[in-house]
C-alpha positions in Angstrom: -30.5 -31.8 -31.3 -33.3 -29.4 -32.0 -36.8 -29.9 -30.7 -39.9 -29.9 -32.9 -43.0 -27.9 -32.1 -44.8 -31.0 -31.0 -42.0 -32.0 -28.7 -41.9 -28.5 -27.1 -45.6 -28.6 -26.6 -45.4 -32.0 -24.9 -42.6 -30.8 -22.6 -44.4 -27.6 -21.7 -47.6 -29.6 -21.0 -45.8 -32.1 -18.7 -44.0 -29.2 -17.0 -47.3 -27.5 -16.2 -48.8 -30.7 -15.0 -45.8 -31.5 -12.8 -45.8 -28.0 -11.3 -49.5 -28.2 -10.4 -49.2 -31.7 -8.9 -46.3 -30.4 -6.7 -48.3 -27.4 -5.5 -51.3 -29.7 -4.7 -49.1 -32.1 -2.7 -47.6 -29.1 -0.8 -51.0 -27.8 -0.1 -52.4 -31.1 1.1 -49.3 -31.7 3.3 -49.9 -28.3 5.0 -53.5 -29.3 5.5 -52.5 -32.5 7.2 -54.0 -34.6 4.5 -50.9 -36.7 3.6 -49.1 -39.4 5.6 -45.4 -39.5 5.9 -43.2 -36.8 4.3 -43.3 -34.6 1.3 -40.1 -33.2 -0.4 -41.4 -30.3 -2.5 -40.0 -29.9 -6.0 -40.8 -26.2 -6.6 -37.8 -24.7 -8.4 -36.5 -28.1 -9.5 -39.4 -29.4 -11.5 -37.8 -29.1 -15.0 -35.0 -31.7 -14.8 -37.4 -34.7 -14.3 -39.7 -33.6 -17.0 -36.8 -33.0 -19.5 -35.2 -36.3 -18.6 -38.3 -38.5 -18.9 -40.7 -37.1 -21.5 -39.1 -39.1 -24.3 -38.4 -42.3 -22.5 -40.1 -45.5 -23.7 -42.5 -47.5 -21.5 -39.9 -50.4 -21.2 -37.0 -48.1 -20.1 -36.0 -48.4 -16.5 -36.5 -45.3 -14.4 -35.3 -44.4 -11.0 -37.0 -41.0 -10.2 -35.4 -38.4 -8.0 -37.0 -38.1 -4.6 -37.7 -34.4 -5.0 -41.4 -34.0 -5.6 -41.5 -37.7 -5.0 -40.7 -38.3 -8.7 -44.1 -37.0 -9.9 -42.5 -35.0 -12.7 -40.4 -37.9 -13.8 -43.2 -40.4 -13.8 -46.1 -38.5 -15.3 -43.7 -37.3 -18.1 -42.8 -41.0 -18.8 -46.5 -41.6 -19.4 -47.2 -43.4 -16.2 -50.8 -43.3 -14.9 -50.2 -41.5 -11.7 -53.8 -41.4 -10.5 -52.8 -43.7 -7.7 -50.0 -41.5 -6.5 -52.0 -39.3 -4.2 -54.0 -42.2 -2.9 -50.7 -43.8 -1.8 -49.7 -40.7 0.0 -53.0 -40.6 1.8 -52.8 -44.3 3.0 -55.7 -45.5 0.7 -56.3 -49.0 -0.5 -56.3 -47.7 -4.1 -52.7 -46.4 -3.8 -50.0 -47.8 -6.0 -48.8 -49.9 -3.0 -52.2 -50.2 -1.4 -51.5 -47.4 1.0 -48.7 -49.3 2.7 -45.7 -47.2 1.6 -46.5 -43.5 2.1 -44.1 -42.3 -0.6 -41.9 -45.4 -1.4 -43.9 -46.0 -4.5 -43.8 -48.8 -7.0 -44.9 -49.0 -10.6 -43.5 -52.2 -11.9 -45.4 -52.3 -15.2 -43.7 -49.0 -16.1 -40.3 -50.1 -14.9 -40.2 -48.0 -11.8 -39.3 -50.6 -9.2 -38.5 -48.8 -6.0 -38.0 -45.8 -3.9 -36.1 -45.6 -0.6 -35.1 -43.2 2.1 -31.5 -44.4 1.8 -29.4 -41.9 -0.1 -27.7 -43.6 -3.1 -29.9 -46.7 -2.9 -30.5 -46.4 -6.7 -27.0 -46.9 -8.0 -26.5 -50.6 -7.5 -29.9 -51.6 -9.0 -29.2 -49.3 -12.0 -26.1 -51.4 -12.8 -28.3 -54.5 -12.7 -31.0 -53.0 -14.9 -28.3 -51.8 -17.3 -26.7 -55.2 -17.5 -30.0 -56.8 -18.2 -30.8 -54.3 -20.9 -27.5 -54.9 -22.6 -28.0 -58.7 -22.5 -31.5 -58.4 -23.9 -30.3 -56.2 -26.7 -33.7 -54.6 -27.2 -32.5 -51.0 -27.0 -33.7 -50.3 -23.4 -32.0 -47.6 -21.4 -31.8 -46.8 -17.7 -32.5 -43.2 -16.5 -30.9 -43.1 -13.1 -31.9 -39.8 -11.4 -30.6 -38.5 -8.1 -29.3 -35.4 -6.3 -25.9 -34.0 -5.8 -25.8 -35.4 -2.2 -26.0 -39.0 -3.4 -22.7 -38.7 -5.3 -20.9 -38.8 -1.9 -21.9 -42.4 -1.6 -19.4 -45.1 -2.5 -22.1 -47.0 -4.4 -22.2 -44.1 -6.9 -18.5 -44.5 -7.8 -18.6 -48.3 -7.9 -21.6 -48.1 -10.2 -20.1 -45.6 -12.6 -17.0 -47.7 -12.8 -18.9 -50.9 -13.6 -21.2 -49.2 -16.1 -18.3 -47.7 -17.9 -16.2 -50.9 -17.9 -19.2 -52.9 -19.2 -20.5 -50.1 -21.5 -24.0 -50.3 -20.0 -26.9 -48.1 -21.3 -27.2 -46.1 -18.1 -27.6 -42.4 -17.8 -26.4 -40.9 -14.6 -28.7 -37.9 -14.3 -27.7 -35.6 -11.4 -30.1 -33.0 -10.3 -27.7 -30.6 -8.6 -29.7 -28.0 -6.5 -26.6 -27.3 -4.4 -28.2 -28.6 -1.2 -28.3 -31.9 0.6 -30.8 -31.3 3.4 -28.8 -28.6 5.2 -25.3 -29.1 3.7 -24.2 -27.1 0.6 -22.6 -28.8 -2.4 -19.5 -26.6 -1.8 -19.0 -28.2 1.5 -19.5 -31.7 0.3 -17.6 -31.8 -3.0 -14.1 -30.6 -3.9 -15.1 -29.3 -7.3 -18.0 -27.1 -8.4 -19.3 -29.6 -11.0 -20.4 -33.0 -9.8 -20.1 -34.2 -13.4 -16.3 -33.9 -13.2 -16.4 -37.3 -11.4 -17.3 -38.9 -14.7 -13.9 -37.9 -16.1 -12.2 -40.3 -13.8 -14.0 -43.2 -15.5 -13.7 -41.9 -19.1 -17.4 -41.3 -19.2 -18.8 -38.4 -21.3 -20.5 -35.7 -19.3 -22.5 -32.6 -19.9 -23.7 -29.7 -17.8 -27.1 -28.1 -18.6 -29.3 -25.3 -17.2 -31.8 -27.3 -15.1 -34.2 -24.4 -15.0 -34.7 -24.7 -18.8 -36.9 -27.7 -19.6 -36.1 -27.5 -23.3 -32.3 -27.5 -22.8 -32.6 -30.4 -20.4 -34.7 -32.4 -22.9 -32.2 -31.8 -25.7 -29.3 -33.1 -23.6 -31.4 -36.0 -22.2 -32.5 -37.1 -25.7 -28.9 -37.1 -26.9 -27.8 -39.3 -23.9 -30.8 -41.6 -24.4 -30.0 -42.0 -28.1 -26.3 -42.7 -27.3 -27.3 -45.4 -24.8 -29.8 -47.0 -27.2 -27.1 -47.3 -29.8 -24.9 -49.3 -27.4 -22.3 -46.5 -26.9 -22.4 -46.9 -23.1 -23.2 -44.7 -20.1 -23.1 -40.9 -19.9 -23.4 -38.3 -17.1 -25.8 -35.4 -17.2 -25.6 -32.6 -14.6 -28.6 -30.3 -14.3 -27.8 -27.1 -12.3 -31.1 -26.5 -10.6 -32.6 -24.9 -7.5 -34.5 -25.8 -4.4 -36.9 -23.1 -3.4 -38.3 -24.6 -0.3 -37.0 -26.6 2.7 -35.7 -30.2 2.2 -39.1 -31.6 3.3 -42.1 -29.8 4.7 -41.7 -29.0 8.3 -37.9 -29.1 8.3 -36.1 -25.8 8.8 -34.8 -24.2 5.6 -31.2 -23.9 6.5 -27.8 -23.8 4.8 -25.5 -25.2 7.4 -26.6 -23.5 10.6 -28.1 -20.4 9.1 -31.5 -19.8 7.6 -31.4 -19.1 3.8 -32.0 -15.4 3.3 -35.0 -13.7 1.7 -32.6 -12.2 -0.8 -31.4 -15.7 -1.8 -35.0 -16.8 -2.3 -35.9 -13.8 -4.3 -32.9 -14.2 -6.6 -33.7 -17.9 -7.2 -37.3 -17.2 -8.0 -36.3 -15.0 -10.9 -35.7 -18.2 -12.8 -38.8 -20.2 -12.2 -39.0 -23.1 -14.7 -42.7 -22.7 -15.8 -42.3 -18.9 -16.2 -39.1 -19.4 -18.3 -40.8 -22.0 -20.5 -43.9 -19.8 -21.0 -41.7 -16.9 -22.1 -39.9 -19.1 -24.6 -43.1 -20.7 -25.9 -44.7 -17.3 -26.5 -41.6 -15.8 -28.0 -41.2 -18.6 -30.5 -44.8 -18.6 -31.4 -45.3 -22.2 -30.4 -48.5 -21.5 -28.4 -50.8 -18.6 -27.8 -51.6 -17.3 -24.3 -55.1 -18.8 -24.7 -53.6 -22.2 -25.5 -51.3 -21.9 -22.5 -54.2 -21.0 -20.3 -56.0 -24.1 -21.6 -53.0 -26.3 -20.6 -53.1 -25.0 -17.1 -56.9 -25.5 -16.9 -56.6 -29.1 -18.1 -53.8 -29.8 -15.5 -56.0 -28.4 -12.7 -59.0 -30.5 -13.8 -56.8 -33.6 -13.9 -55.6 -32.9 -10.4 -59.1 -32.3 -9.2 -60.0 -35.8 -10.4 -57.0 -37.3 -8.7 -58.0 -35.6 -5.4 -61.6 -36.8 -5.7 -60.3 -40.4 -6.4 -58.0 -40.4 -3.4 -60.5 -38.7 -1.0 -63.3 -41.2 -1.9 -61.1 -44.3 -1.6 -61.1 -46.6 1.4 -58.4 -46.2 4.1 -56.0 -49.1 4.0 -56.5 -51.4 6.9 -54.5 -54.6 6.1 -54.9 -57.6 8.3 -52.0 -59.0 10.2 -51.7 -61.9 7.7 -51.4 -59.4 4.8 -48.8 -57.4 6.7 -46.7 -60.5 7.3 -47.2 -62.0 3.9 -44.0 -60.6 2.4 -41.9 -60.6 5.5 -39.2 -63.3 5.1 -37.3 -63.0 8.3 -38.6 -62.3 11.8 
């Protein structure tokens, strides 16, 4: 599946926006201006953009926790102006400042986020079953990291989706690291996607640093699911440039990751690679590229102003207990 010029421009624009959002979140966390955690996405920003840019509004999405799903959600077309406000505990946040980063955009079919690894798999089966019953061509983009595929729920969900031929895409963003543990230690094979073979599920591996390659693979999986041909597995080989979350040591096992490893990884930075491709193919000029960066920075400036000027969330006791069903 080849990409049109318009599609490549859309992907590049979303990639630039996502990258600048991630840098802004990192900066604000270091300034002490966020509540809770932040799991930076630098190095691994392309998979979410490629996976979600061509989803429909009514497609279900479970974003990956890296970058707190910002690349996934803005690429899907979600108004993420409330994203930062939520992270700063403001009443204008998507969950009224109650959740920190466990966001919720129900009108755009993003229903949950959780600190529990592999929490997403069982709901994805339910969303996929509902989509099949409705018969309206919806798909489920179920994004998660390599570490989550050590959970039993992942295997149960893949089995059920394959048996019932549900329109679910298992989208694995494999950065080779689960907090401190390497993928080599946690999985018996190099490719997480090999697990799909046990269920007769088609699987593909793609360069997760190349947003255009990711999008082509994702679009094929989305098209297959829409046509009722069942689930598929996409494994993006990507990289995590920073620590798991800001403030946690950047270790691999018991050892700090070396400067040499970091330098080697950064040779394949996704925005730089995409820029090189866009210029080489004559899709955009350098002036147009500069304009996309400027527009992204202006967008983020507005988001910061909105969050900073919003009221701090101070719910009453009655509000806090309103949705508590067991005490």
